N, C-alpha and C positions, 0 to 999 in steps of 0.2 A: 503493500499499500505506500502511494507516494505521501509525504507529509504536505500539510497544508502551506506550509512555509514556500514550498516548491510553485504557489500561485501568488504570491505576495511578494512583490519586489521587496519592500521594506524589510519583510521577513527573511528575505533573502540574502540580502546584505547584511543583517544579523547574524545570520548563520555562516556566511562567509566568514566572518570575524571570529567568531566561535571556533571555526575549523582552524583558523591560523593561529589562535591564541593556544589551543591543543597542541599545534605543532612546536611551540616552544616549550612547552610543560612535558609532554610525552615524547620520550625517544622514539618509541616504536609507532608513532602516528606517522602517517603518509606525507603530512606538510612539514614534518622535521627537516626534511632534506631538500628542500626546493632546488630548482636549478635559475642562475642566474644570467642574464645575458648582457653584455656588453658591446659598444663598437671599439674592435681594436684601432690601433695607430695605422693601418693600412686600409680601414674604411669597412673592413669584414666584421660579421658578427661574431662575437666569442661566448661560449656557453661552459658554465662549471657548475658543479654542485655545491652548495653551501649548507652550513646549520643555522634554520631560524633561531634567533636570539632574542626577538622583539615584535610585538604586534599590539600597535597602541591604537584602538579603534577611536578614541576622543581626538586625538590630532592625526590620525590618517597616515601613521608612519609604521614602516617595516624596518627591522635591524637584524644585520649580521656583522660577524666580525672579520677581519682579514687581516695578511700582514703587510704593512705600510711599502716592502720590496717587492710584492707581488705584481704583475702584469695587470692585473683587475683595478687596480689601484691607479698606475699609471694611466690606463685607459680612462678611468672616470676623471682622472684631474683633466684630461683634454677634452673629453665628453660627458659630462653627467649623467646624460639620458640612459636609463636602465630598464630591464624589464626582469621579472619574475616570474617561473611558473611551478603551480603547485598541483599535484594529483595525489588523492587517496584513493586506494582500492576498495576499501571497505565500504564507505559512502560514494563511491562512482561521481567523485565530485572533482572538476578542475576549475582551478583558479588563475588567471593570468593577471598582473599587473605592471604599469607603466608608471614611471616617476623619475623624479630628480634625486639623486644623490647627493648627499652632504658626508663629508668626511671628517671624523673627530681623531685629533691625532695630539698626544701630548696634553691635552688640556683636561679640564675640571670632568667632564661628560666621559671623557676616555678613561680617565683615571677608576671613576665610580664603577665603571663598567668591567673595569679589568680588576678591581678589588671583590667584584661578583663573581668573577671567572673561577672555575676550578682549577685548580695546581696543574692537573694534567694538561688541562687548553692551552694554559700560558707556556707551557714547555714548547708548543708550536712555533713560538715566536723567537726561540734559540736557536733556530736551523740555521746551519753554516755550510756551503754559502747560500744565498738569497735563493729563496724559491724560484724555479726555473730556469737556474743557471744548467749547464750542460756539465755532465759529469762522467769520468771514465767507467766507472761500474754502479751497478744500482743501489750498493750501500756506501758510495763514495760521500757521504755527508755527517756531519755530527749534530748531536741535539742533547742538551741537559737531561738526566734522567731524573724525573719527578721524586724517586724516593730518596736519592742523597744529595739534591741540590740546598744550598742554603738560602734562605728567604732575599738577602741582598743581591746574590748572584741571580735569583728568579727576576728581581725587579729591575735588573741592568737591562733588561729587553723589553720592557714596557714602551721603550722608544720605537719596537717595530710594530706595536699594537695599534689598530686603526679600526673603528667602529663606523660601519657603513649605513647611514642612518636616511632612507627611501621617504621622500614626500609623495604619497600616491595622487596623480592623477586620474588615472582610470583603473577600474577592476573588472574584468570580464569573468564571469562565473557560468559553470556548463555543466548541468547533472545529466548522466547518462542513464537512461531507463530502457526496458525491453519496449514498452507500450509508446515510448515517445521522449526523446531527450526535451531538456529545457534548458536555455540560455538567456542570459541577461548581463547587461553593461551598465556600470555606474561612472560618473566623472563629477570631479572636484575641481574649482576654481577659487583662489584665495581660502583654501580651507573651508568652504563651503559646497555640498553636495549640490550640483546645477544640472546634473543630467541622470535621467535613469530610464530603462526601455529594455522590453524583452526584444531578443533576436531571435531569427530563423535557427536552429541548432546547425 
């Protein structure tokens, strides 16, 4: 039986945010590992999987973390337009968002999120050489051991920590159903919802 929310645009939007928030807190949820797409310096699309770290329905923001030295940061500095794709098999729901990425590096907001991060997650920012560097063997790189690293040694790598905060411009929702798919699009201008409509699936 299809939920009533799939026939009401306002409820569809509420359900979309509910699923994205679940993706933040539930590692097993399909929305926990969305795909992010940026525009490469060569003008071609670049996509990769990230871990969803925040979903703020009040302000219309989606958050993930990355390394300052990564290609995606270089690409977003050059062109802040970004898109994100979510799919959850259990709910048969796809969400696509488009927006503008704001980068937080070595500021109070980045520090707050760094302090809230797990110790194992922080270790990723200690990798040497930089992410994406060509190496001779698959294991020709180093990274600190979370079980032995000292707190100050860990803090030394905060400089590589980057919070990507996406201000959503559009959100497109798709529900897959045997008796007929349902699709809707929502748009924001100056943080206000100014467009919402059903679409042909």
